C-alpha positions in Angstrom: -3.9 39.3 21.8 -1.5 37.5 24.1 -4.4 35.4 25.5 -5.5 34.5 22.0 -2.0 33.4 21.0 -1.6 31.2 24.1 -5.0 29.6 23.4 -4.0 28.9 19.8 -0.7 27.5 21.0 -2.5 25.2 23.4 -4.9 24.0 20.7 -1.9 23.4 18.4 -0.1 21.3 21.1 -3.3 19.4 21.8 -3.8 18.5 18.1 -0.2 17.4 17.6 -0.3 15.2 20.7 -3.3 13.4 19.3 -1.4 11.6 16.5 -3.2 8.8 14.8 -1.9 5.6 13.2 -0.9 6.1 9.6 0.3 3.5 7.1 2.9 3.8 4.4 1.2 4.6 1.0 1.6 1.1 -0.4 -0.8 -0.3 2.2 -4.3 0.2 0.8 -7.3 -2.0 0.0 -6.3 -4.7 -2.6 -2.7 -4.9 -1.4 -0.8 -8.1 -2.1 1.7 -9.5 0.5 4.4 -11.9 -0.4 3.4 -15.5 0.4 5.2 -17.7 2.9 7.3 -14.8 4.3 7.6 -12.4 7.2 5.9 -9.5 5.2 6.7 -6.0 6.7 3.9 -3.5 7.4 5.0 -0.1 8.6 3.8 3.4 9.3 3.8 6.3 11.8 2.1 7.2 15.0 2.7 9.1 18.2 6.0 8.2 19.8 5.7 5.6 22.6 2.2 4.4 21.5 1.5 0.8 20.6 0.1 -0.3 17.3 -1.7 -3.7 16.9 -2.0 -5.5 13.6 -4.5 -8.4 13.2 -4.5 -10.7 10.2 -7.6 -12.6 9.2 -5.7 -15.5 7.5 -4.2 -16.8 10.8 -6.2 -14.8 13.4 -2.9 -13.6 14.9 -2.3 -10.3 16.6 1.1 -8.5 16.3 2.2 -5.5 18.3 4.7 -2.7 17.6 6.0 0.0 19.9 6.3 3.4 18.0 9.9 4.7 18.3 11.0 8.2 19.2 10.8 9.2 15.6 7.2 8.2 15.3 7.9 5.1 13.2 6.8 1.5 13.6 7.3 -1.7 11.7 5.8 -5.2 12.1 6.5 -8.4 10.2 3.5 -10.6 9.7 3.7 -14.3 8.9 1.9 -15.0 5.6 0.6 -18.4 4.3 0.7 -19.8 0.8 -1.2 -17.9 -1.8 -4.9 -17.1 -1.1 -7.5 -14.6 -0.1 -9.2 -12.3 0.0 -8.3 -11.5 3.6 -8.4 -8.4 5.9 -5.7 -6.7 7.9 -6.7 -4.5 10.8 -4.3 -1.9 12.2 -5.1 0.0 15.4 -3.8 2.3 18.0 -7.3 2.8 19.4 -8.3 4.3 16.0 -8.7 1.5 13.4 -7.7 1.2 9.8 -9.0 -1.9 7.9 -7.4 -3.2 4.7 -9.9 -5.2 2.6 -9.4 -7.6 -0.3 -5.8 -8.4 0.8 -4.3 -11.2 -1.3 -1.3 -13.4 -0.4 0.8 -14.3 -3.4 3.8 -13.5 -5.5 4.9 -9.8 -5.4 6.9 -8.7 -8.5 8.6 -5.3 -8.4 9.5 -4.0 -11.8 11.6 -0.9 -12.3 13.2 0.9 -15.1 13.1 4.0 -17.2 10.2 5.3 -19.3 9.9 2.0 -21.0 8.3 0.6 -17.8 5.3 2.9 -18.4 4.2 1.7 -21.8 0.3 1.4 -21.9 -1.0 -2.1 -22.6 -2.5 -0.8 -25.8 0.9 0.6 -26.9 1.1 4.0 -28.6 -0.7 5.1 -31.8 2.6 5.0 -33.7 3.6 1.7 -32.0 0.6 -0.5 -31.1 1.2 -3.7 -29.1 0.1 -6.8 -31.1 -2.8 -8.5 -29.4 -3.4 -5.8 -26.9 -7.0 -5.2 -27.7 -7.9 -8.8 -27.0 -5.7 -8.8 -23.8 -7.5 -5.7 -22.5 -10.9 -7.1 -23.2 -10.0 -10.3 -21.3 -8.1 -8.6 -18.5 -10.6 -9.0 -15.7 -8.8 -11.1 -13.1 -9.4 -10.6 -9.3 -6.1 -12.3 -8.6 -4.0 -9.8 -10.3 -3.5 -6.4 -8.6 -1.3 -3.5 -9.6 0.3 -0.7 -7.6 2.0 2.2 -9.5 4.5 4.2 -7.5 3.8 7.9 -8.3 6.6 9.8 -10.0 9.1 11.6 -7.8 12.3 13.4 -8.2 13.7 12.3 -4.8 17.1 10.7 -5.0 17.4 9.4 -1.4 16.0 6.3 0.1 12.4 6.9 1.3 10.1 5.2 3.8 7.1 6.2 1.8 5.9 7.4 -1.6 3.3 9.8 -2.7 -0.2 8.3 -2.2 -1.4 5.8 -4.7 -3.9 2.8 -4.6 -3.8 -0.9 -5.5 -6.1 -1.8 -8.4 -7.6 -5.1 -9.5 -7.0 -6.0 -13.1 -10.0 -5.1 -15.3 -10.7 -3.7 -18.8 -11.4 -0.3 -17.2 -7.9 -0.3 -15.8 -6.0 -2.1 -18.6 -5.9 0.7 -21.3 -3.8 2.8 -18.9 -2.2 -0.1 -17.1 1.5 0.5 -16.8 4.2 -2.1 -16.5 5.9 -0.5 -13.5 4.7 -2.7 -10.6 2.7 -5.8 -11.4 1.5 -8.0 -8.6 0.0 -11.4 -9.0 -1.7 -13.7 -6.6 -2.8 -16.0 -9.3 -3.9 -19.4 -7.9 
């Protein structure tokens, strides 16, 4: 039993020492980064390791040293609006973000009124919404909805979610919480 416990402990220590680069939930395929800025990209990895970020729009490579708490942050220079681009993040293991747009990032917050579906409600339909939904395909408009949370302190991350490209399939349930546009 003692030998089994020590073997399990060694396995647990080995697994925990093999940390892998992880991005904050907001960084997924279809992400939009603010144009003409030093856009922050952050995440977590094994303390002391180095994370490399490569951006396809300028072919630059950025490096970050992971701090003692396992956190890292890099600010990448972004051009005027455009895309789609890719961002590659690596610590030896690689994560590639596809269909990255550079444009205007609008963060919208509020109470429940920020989650009104584009079609409105049965008792309160939104005028013109059916036409807007049918014509909503636009590869230059992406949306990210931050999942509900009851946390009242500042956070480095949110529950997982994904960026979506505007389309009729998305629009009936599209919420007005976070709308991102790279319209050009």
